[in-house]
C-alpha positions in Angstrom: -60.9 -9.5 93.6 -63.6 -11.1 91.7 -67.1 -9.9 93.4 -69.3 -13.1 93.0 -65.9 -15.5 94.3 -66.1 -13.3 97.4 -69.4 -13.6 98.0 -69.9 -17.4 97.6 -66.4 -17.8 99.5 -67.1 -15.8 102.3 -71.1 -16.8 102.9 -70.2 -20.3 102.5 -67.3 -20.2 105.4 -69.6 -18.3 107.7 -72.5 -20.8 107.2 -69.9 -23.4 107.9 -69.3 -22.3 111.1 -73.0 -21.6 112.5 -74.1 -25.2 114.0 -77.9 -26.2 113.7 -77.8 -26.2 117.6 -76.4 -23.0 117.8 -78.9 -21.5 115.4 -81.7 -22.8 117.5 -83.0 -25.5 115.3 -84.2 -28.6 117.3 -84.9 -31.7 116.2 -82.2 -31.7 113.2 -82.3 -35.3 111.8 -80.6 -37.1 109.0 -77.1 -37.6 107.7 -74.9 -34.0 107.3 -71.9 -33.8 105.3 -71.0 -30.5 107.0 -71.3 -29.4 110.9 -72.7 -26.0 109.3 -76.2 -25.1 108.3 -77.5 -26.4 105.6 -78.9 -23.6 102.8 -82.7 -24.5 103.1 -82.0 -23.8 107.0 -80.6 -20.7 106.5 -83.1 -19.5 104.5 -85.7 -20.2 106.5 -84.2 -18.7 109.7 -83.7 -15.5 107.4 -87.2 -15.3 106.2 -86.1 -15.9 102.6 -86.8 -18.5 100.1 -84.3 -21.3 99.8 -83.9 -20.4 95.9 -82.9 -16.6 96.7 -80.5 -17.1 99.2 -79.1 -20.0 96.7 -78.9 -17.2 93.9 -77.1 -14.8 96.5 -74.3 -17.3 97.8 -73.5 -18.4 94.2 -72.8 -14.8 94.2 -75.5 -13.0 92.8 -75.7 -10.6 95.7 -77.0 -7.4 93.5 -80.0 -6.1 94.3 -80.3 -7.8 97.8 -82.2 -5.2 100.4 -80.6 -3.9 103.5 -83.6 -6.0 105.3 -82.5 -9.2 103.8 -78.7 -8.6 104.2 -79.3 -7.8 107.8 -81.5 -11.0 108.2 -78.4 -12.8 107.0 -75.9 -11.0 109.0 -78.1 -12.1 112.4 -78.5 -15.7 111.0 -75.2 -16.0 110.4 -74.0 -14.1 113.7 -71.7 -11.6 111.7 -69.5 -9.5 113.6 -70.0 -5.3 113.1 -66.9 -5.7 110.3 -68.2 -8.6 108.9 -71.2 -7.1 108.1 -70.0 -4.3 106.9 -67.9 -6.3 104.7 -70.9 -8.0 103.3 -72.8 -4.9 102.5 -69.5 -3.6 100.8 -69.9 -6.7 98.2 -73.5 -5.7 97.9 -72.4 -2.4 96.9 -69.9 -3.4 94.9 -72.1 -6.0 93.1 -74.8 -3.3 92.7 -73.0 -0.5 90.9 -71.9 0.0 87.1 -69.7 -2.2 85.3 -66.1 -1.7 87.8 -63.2 -0.9 86.0 -59.7 -1.3 87.5 -58.0 1.6 88.9 -55.0 2.3 90.1 -54.6 3.9 93.4 -54.2 7.6 93.6 -51.0 8.8 95.3 -52.0 10.2 98.7 -49.4 12.8 99.8 -48.8 13.8 103.1 -49.3 17.3 103.4 -46.7 19.6 105.8 -49.9 20.4 107.8 -51.0 16.9 108.6 -47.3 16.1 109.3 -47.2 19.1 111.5 -50.0 17.8 113.2 -48.4 14.6 114.0 -45.3 15.9 114.8 -47.2 18.3 117.5 -48.5 14.9 119.3 -46.6 13.6 122.5 -47.3 10.0 121.7 -46.5 7.7 119.0 -48.5 8.4 115.9 -48.1 6.8 111.9 -50.1 7.3 109.0 -51.3 4.1 107.6 -53.9 3.4 104.4 -56.4 1.1 104.3 -53.8 -1.4 102.9 -51.4 -0.8 105.9 -48.8 1.0 103.9 -46.7 3.2 106.6 -46.8 6.5 104.7 -45.4 8.9 107.5 -44.8 9.0 111.4 -43.7 11.5 114.0 -40.5 11.0 115.5 -42.0 8.4 118.5 -43.7 6.9 115.4 -40.6 5.9 113.7 -39.1 4.8 116.9 -41.7 2.7 117.6 -41.7 1.4 114.2 -37.6 1.5 113.1 -37.9 -2.4 111.9 -40.8 -1.4 109.4 -39.3 1.5 108.2 -36.0 0.1 107.9 -37.2 -3.6 106.6 -35.4 -4.9 103.6 -39.0 -5.5 103.0 -40.5 -2.1 100.7 -42.3 -0.1 100.7 -43.2 -0.3 104.1 -46.2 -2.0 104.8 -47.4 -3.9 108.1 -48.8 -7.1 106.3 -45.3 -7.5 104.1 -43.5 -7.1 107.4 -45.4 -9.4 109.2 -45.4 -12.3 106.8 -41.8 -11.9 105.1 -39.3 -9.8 107.5 -38.0 -12.8 109.9 -37.3 -10.1 112.5 -41.5 -9.6 113.0 -41.3 -13.1 114.8 -39.7 -11.3 117.9 -41.1 -8.2 117.5 -44.8 -9.1 118.1 -45.9 -10.8 121.1 -48.1 -12.8 119.5 -46.9 -12.8 115.9 -49.5 -15.4 115.0 -52.5 -12.9 115.8 -50.7 -10.4 114.2 -50.9 -12.5 111.2 -54.2 -12.9 111.6 -55.2 -9.4 112.4 -53.2 -7.9 108.9 -55.0 -10.5 106.9 -58.5 -9.7 107.9 -57.4 -5.9 107.8 -56.2 -6.6 103.7 -59.8 -8.5 103.3 -61.9 -5.9 104.5 -59.8 -3.5 102.3 -60.4 -5.6 99.3 -64.3 -5.8 99.7 -64.2 -1.9 100.3 -62.3 -1.8 96.7 -62.2 -4.7 94.9 -60.6 -3.7 91.5 -57.9 -1.5 93.5 -54.5 -2.5 91.7 -52.4 -1.8 94.7 -54.4 -3.7 96.9 -54.4 -6.5 94.3 -51.0 -6.5 93.6 -50.0 -6.8 97.3 -52.3 -9.5 97.9 -50.5 -11.1 94.8 -47.3 -10.7 96.3 -48.1 -12.2 99.8 -49.6 -15.3 98.0 -47.0 -16.0 95.9 -44.2 -15.3 99.0 -46.1 -17.0 101.8 -47.7 -20.2 101.8 -48.6 -18.6 105.5 -50.5 -16.0 103.6 -52.3 -18.1 101.2 -53.9 -20.2 103.9 -55.2 -17.4 106.2 -56.1 -15.4 103.0 -58.4 -18.5 102.5 -60.7 -18.2 105.7 -61.6 -15.0 105.1 -61.6 -13.6 108.1 -62.7 -9.6 108.3 -61.4 -6.9 110.1 -61.3 -3.1 110.4 -58.5 -1.1 111.7 -60.3 1.2 113.9 -59.3 1.0 117.6 -58.0 -2.0 120.1 -54.6 -3.0 121.9 -51.3 -4.5 120.4 -47.9 -6.0 122.3 -44.8 -5.5 121.0 -41.5 -6.5 121.9 -39.5 -3.5 121.2 -35.5 -3.9 120.7 -34.5 -1.1 122.7 -37.5 -0.4 125.7 -38.7 -3.7 125.6 -42.4 -4.5 126.2 -45.0 -2.1 125.0 -48.5 -3.1 125.5 -50.2 -0.2 123.7 -54.1 1.1 123.0 -54.6 2.3 119.4 -57.0 4.2 117.5 -57.2 5.1 114.5 -58.6 8.7 113.1 -59.5 9.2 109.2 -57.7 11.8 107.7 -60.7 14.4 106.2 -61.2 14.3 102.4 -59.4 10.8 102.6 -61.5 7.8 103.9 -58.7 5.2 103.0 -55.9 7.2 105.1 -55.7 7.4 108.6 -53.3 9.1 111.4 -52.9 5.9 114.2 -51.9 7.3 117.6 -50.7 4.6 120.5 -51.3 5.3 124.2 -50.4 3.5 127.4 -52.1 3.0 130.5 -51.1 5.6 133.0 -48.5 4.7 135.4 -47.9 1.4 133.9 -44.6 0.0 132.7 -45.4 0.4 128.8 -45.9 4.5 129.9 -42.2 4.5 131.5 -41.3 2.4 128.3 -42.9 5.3 125.8 -41.1 8.1 128.5 -37.6 5.8 127.4 -38.2 5.8 124.2 -38.9 9.2 124.1 -35.3 9.8 125.8 -34.0 7.4 123.4 -35.5 9.6 120.2 -33.8 12.7 121.8 -30.4 11.3 122.4 -30.5 9.8 118.5 -31.7 13.5 117.4 -28.7 15.0 119.2 -26.3 12.5 118.0 -27.4 13.0 114.4 -26.7 17.1 114.9 -23.6 16.7 116.5 -22.6 14.4 113.7 -23.8 16.9 111.2 -21.6 20.4 113.0 
């Protein structure tokens, strides 16, 4: 990802969604070619010169202070994730000349695997670009479609856009698409020249016009916690809460756990999923013997 172009596109897209009325500007006169704020209006509201903000929006964001970034974030009504993305872009623009780097391998140690195997809820280990790196037994049952997809290596964005079964797996497939694109955008901002992320974005852009259209919106999300609903082929609908826990010493990889509200149909579904997993294990042992 080219930093200056990303900064231009991100700031322009965020500015376009803030109308003068929404920003609290009254008596806005004259013809307007776009519904969003003009550069001079944003600069005034943020307390910077038009020339300075124009340079920033043209991609020259290096050297911008935290105060300036905070002021622009406030005027543009950036979410916490969008604000973090802007800071990532500024940090990368401020540093020494960036060199393209290969993504280091992230081996899942036996001790980490033991941790998730000891959990009584579905758990998976994912990278920041949504590679599915490991899972416990319930996690494998939950995401069997992703793991056995023809689209490999196993990756949630690859599954969502390229595997036709994803449309029936996610209760809101459209929302799932938006989410994985926004997570990839955040990952790109944190490490713009990571080869693995760039290759994945390039692959999806080449193979999916739908992905290309959503990628152009510059939406940003962090995969940290939230809720998702899936239609599991064996146990039916599951409405799950998920939480991410970053692995110590590896900020690019996290354990994600999935839980259900006590006494809910989803809690019953997870019990059934565990029973199905136990039956599958028993059948495998009988086949071996």
